DOKEPA-203378 format. One record per residue (C-alpha): chain; z, x, y; residue number from 1; residue in three letters. Coordinates in Angstrom, 2 decimals. Each point is the difference from the previous one (the first is absolute). Layout:
<recs>
<rec><unit>A</unit><z>Z</z><x>X</x><y>Y</y><pos>NUM</pos><code>ALA</code></rec>
...
</recs>
This chain:
<recs>
<rec><unit>A</unit><z>-32.71</z><x>69.80</x><y>-11.71</y><pos>1</pos><code>UNK</code></rec>
<rec><unit>A</unit><z>-1.25</z><x>3.25</x><y>-1.77</y><pos>2</pos><code>UNK</code></rec>
<rec><unit>A</unit><z>-3.32</z><x>1.07</x><y>-0.39</y><pos>3</pos><code>UNK</code></rec>
<rec><unit>A</unit><z>-0.58</z><x>-0.55</x><y>-3.48</y><pos>4</pos><code>UNK</code></rec>
<rec><unit>A</unit><z>0.86</z><x>-4.27</x><y>0.76</y><pos>5</pos><code>UNK</code></rec>
<rec><unit>A</unit><z>-2.91</z><x>0.10</x><y>2.74</y><pos>6</pos><code>UNK</code></rec>
<rec><unit>A</unit><z>-2.27</z><x>-1.22</x><y>-2.40</y><pos>7</pos><code>UNK</code></rec>
<rec><unit>A</unit><z>0.97</z><x>-2.44</x><y>-2.54</y><pos>8</pos><code>UNK</code></rec>
<rec><unit>A</unit><z>2.26</z><x>-1.52</x><y>3.18</y><pos>9</pos><code>UNK</code></rec>
<rec><unit>A</unit><z>-3.44</z><x>-0.64</x><y>1.61</y><pos>10</pos><code>UNK</code></rec>
<rec><unit>A</unit><z>-1.32</z><x>-1.25</x><y>-2.86</y><pos>11</pos><code>UNK</code></rec>
<rec><unit>A</unit><z>3.22</z><x>-2.44</x><y>-0.91</y><pos>12</pos><code>UNK</code></rec>
<rec><unit>A</unit><z>-0.24</z><x>-1.22</x><y>3.94</y><pos>13</pos><code>UNK</code></rec>
<rec><unit>A</unit><z>-3.63</z><x>-0.82</x><y>-0.25</y><pos>14</pos><code>UNK</code></rec>
<rec><unit>A</unit><z>0.31</z><x>-1.92</x><y>-3.23</y><pos>15</pos><code>UNK</code></rec>
<rec><unit>A</unit><z>2.72</z><x>-1.87</x><y>1.17</y><pos>16</pos><code>UNK</code></rec>
<rec><unit>A</unit><z>-2.09</z><x>-0.95</x><y>3.59</y><pos>17</pos><code>UNK</code></rec>
<rec><unit>A</unit><z>-3.00</z><x>-0.88</x><y>-2.62</y><pos>18</pos><code>UNK</code></rec>
<rec><unit>A</unit><z>2.32</z><x>-2.84</x><y>-1.64</y><pos>19</pos><code>UNK</code></rec>
<rec><unit>A</unit><z>1.61</z><x>-1.15</x><y>3.07</y><pos>20</pos><code>UNK</code></rec>
<rec><unit>A</unit><z>-3.64</z><x>-0.50</x><y>1.31</y><pos>21</pos><code>UNK</code></rec>
<rec><unit>A</unit><z>-1.18</z><x>-1.46</x><y>-3.67</y><pos>22</pos><code>UNK</code></rec>
<rec><unit>A</unit><z>3.04</z><x>-2.37</x><y>0.05</y><pos>23</pos><code>UNK</code></rec>
<rec><unit>A</unit><z>1.66</z><x>-0.77</x><y>3.71</y><pos>24</pos><code>UNK</code></rec>
<rec><unit>A</unit><z>-3.01</z><x>0.14</x><y>1.84</y><pos>25</pos><code>UNK</code></rec>
<rec><unit>A</unit><z>1.14</z><x>-3.09</x><y>1.88</y><pos>26</pos><code>UNK</code></rec>
<rec><unit>A</unit><z>3.05</z><x>1.69</x><y>1.33</y><pos>27</pos><code>UNK</code></rec>
<rec><unit>A</unit><z>-1.74</z><x>3.14</x><y>1.13</y><pos>28</pos><code>UNK</code></rec>
<rec><unit>A</unit><z>-2.13</z><x>-1.79</x><y>2.34</y><pos>29</pos><code>UNK</code></rec>
<rec><unit>A</unit><z>1.63</z><x>1.65</x><y>3.01</y><pos>30</pos><code>UNK</code></rec>
<rec><unit>A</unit><z>0.46</z><x>3.30</x><y>-1.67</y><pos>31</pos><code>UNK</code></rec>
<rec><unit>A</unit><z>-4.19</z><x>0.39</x><y>-0.75</y><pos>32</pos><code>UNK</code></rec>
<rec><unit>A</unit><z>-0.31</z><x>3.05</x><y>2.34</y><pos>33</pos><code>UNK</code></rec>
<rec><unit>A</unit><z>2.92</z><x>1.54</x><y>-1.57</y><pos>34</pos><code>UNK</code></rec>
<rec><unit>A</unit><z>-1.00</z><x>-0.03</x><y>-3.29</y><pos>35</pos><code>UNK</code></rec>
<rec><unit>A</unit><z>-4.19</z><x>0.64</x><y>0.35</y><pos>36</pos><code>UNK</code></rec>
<rec><unit>A</unit><z>1.58</z><x>3.00</x><y>2.09</y><pos>37</pos><code>UNK</code></rec>
<rec><unit>A</unit><z>2.19</z><x>1.25</x><y>-2.75</y><pos>38</pos><code>UNK</code></rec>
<rec><unit>A</unit><z>-2.58</z><x>-0.25</x><y>-2.66</y><pos>39</pos><code>UNK</code></rec>
<rec><unit>A</unit><z>-2.75</z><x>1.61</x><y>1.96</y><pos>40</pos><code>UNK</code></rec>
<rec><unit>A</unit><z>1.74</z><x>2.96</x><y>1.25</y><pos>41</pos><code>UNK</code></rec>
<rec><unit>A</unit><z>0.49</z><x>0.87</x><y>-3.81</y><pos>42</pos><code>UNK</code></rec>
<rec><unit>A</unit><z>-3.98</z><x>-0.17</x><y>-0.12</y><pos>43</pos><code>UNK</code></rec>
<rec><unit>A</unit><z>0.10</z><x>3.16</x><y>1.56</y><pos>44</pos><code>UNK</code></rec>
<rec><unit>A</unit><z>2.65</z><x>2.02</x><y>-2.29</y><pos>45</pos><code>UNK</code></rec>
<rec><unit>A</unit><z>-0.69</z><x>2.99</x><y>-2.35</y><pos>46</pos><code>UNK</code></rec>
<rec><unit>A</unit><z>1.30</z><x>-1.39</x><y>-3.41</y><pos>47</pos><code>UNK</code></rec>
<rec><unit>A</unit><z>-2.30</z><x>-2.07</x><y>-2.08</y><pos>48</pos><code>UNK</code></rec>
<rec><unit>A</unit><z>2.38</z><x>-2.21</x><y>-0.94</y><pos>49</pos><code>UNK</code></rec>
<rec><unit>A</unit><z>1.36</z><x>-1.25</x><y>3.26</y><pos>50</pos><code>UNK</code></rec>
<rec><unit>A</unit><z>-2.98</z><x>-0.22</x><y>0.92</y><pos>51</pos><code>UNK</code></rec>
<rec><unit>A</unit><z>-1.29</z><x>-2.30</x><y>-2.79</y><pos>52</pos><code>UNK</code></rec>
<rec><unit>A</unit><z>2.79</z><x>-2.39</x><y>0.85</y><pos>53</pos><code>UNK</code></rec>
<rec><unit>A</unit><z>-0.46</z><x>-0.13</x><y>3.15</y><pos>54</pos><code>UNK</code></rec>
<rec><unit>A</unit><z>-3.68</z><x>-1.16</x><y>-0.42</y><pos>55</pos><code>UNK</code></rec>
<rec><unit>A</unit><z>1.42</z><x>-2.60</x><y>-2.14</y><pos>56</pos><code>UNK</code></rec>
<rec><unit>A</unit><z>2.60</z><x>-0.82</x><y>2.66</y><pos>57</pos><code>UNK</code></rec>
<rec><unit>A</unit><z>-2.99</z><x>-0.41</x><y>2.96</y><pos>58</pos><code>UNK</code></rec>
<rec><unit>A</unit><z>-1.98</z><x>-2.17</x><y>-2.84</y><pos>59</pos><code>UNK</code></rec>
<rec><unit>A</unit><z>2.86</z><x>-2.50</x><y>-0.60</y><pos>60</pos><code>UNK</code></rec>
<rec><unit>A</unit><z>0.37</z><x>-0.08</x><y>3.83</y><pos>61</pos><code>UNK</code></rec>
<rec><unit>A</unit><z>-3.74</z><x>-0.74</x><y>0.70</y><pos>62</pos><code>UNK</code></rec>
<rec><unit>A</unit><z>0.59</z><x>-2.77</x><y>-3.07</y><pos>63</pos><code>UNK</code></rec>
<rec><unit>A</unit><z>2.72</z><x>-1.33</x><y>1.77</y><pos>64</pos><code>UNK</code></rec>
<rec><unit>A</unit><z>-0.89</z><x>-0.18</x><y>3.66</y><pos>65</pos><code>UNK</code></rec>
<rec><unit>A</unit><z>-2.90</z><x>-0.14</x><y>2.08</y><pos>66</pos><code>UNK</code></rec>
<rec><unit>A</unit><z>-1.21</z><x>3.32</x><y>0.31</y><pos>67</pos><code>UNK</code></rec>
<rec><unit>A</unit><z>0.10</z><x>1.19</x><y>3.68</y><pos>68</pos><code>UNK</code></rec>
<rec><unit>A</unit><z>-3.33</z><x>1.03</x><y>1.57</y><pos>69</pos><code>UNK</code></rec>
<rec><unit>A</unit><z>1.16</z><x>3.64</x><y>0.88</y><pos>70</pos><code>UNK</code></rec>
<rec><unit>A</unit><z>0.99</z><x>0.34</x><y>-3.79</y><pos>71</pos><code>UNK</code></rec>
<rec><unit>A</unit><z>-3.59</z><x>-1.10</x><y>-1.43</y><pos>72</pos><code>UNK</code></rec>
<rec><unit>A</unit><z>-1.60</z><x>2.33</x><y>2.41</y><pos>73</pos><code>UNK</code></rec>
<rec><unit>A</unit><z>1.92</z><x>3.21</x><y>-0.84</y><pos>74</pos><code>UNK</code></rec>
</recs>
């Protein structure tokens, strides 16, 4: 993937993951660890749009599932 598509692609994937968490939370119970790792890793990005959507994603995760204690402490 070209470097010019990196940020827009990340944003689209974060938006998709957020929608999945919002509407299919029951179906994703077994993938909670992967879902939070995906969103959490994007919180460290430099670009503000990706970081903004990562915060939205993590908020939806915390709303959908009980927050693991390790995450709350961070």
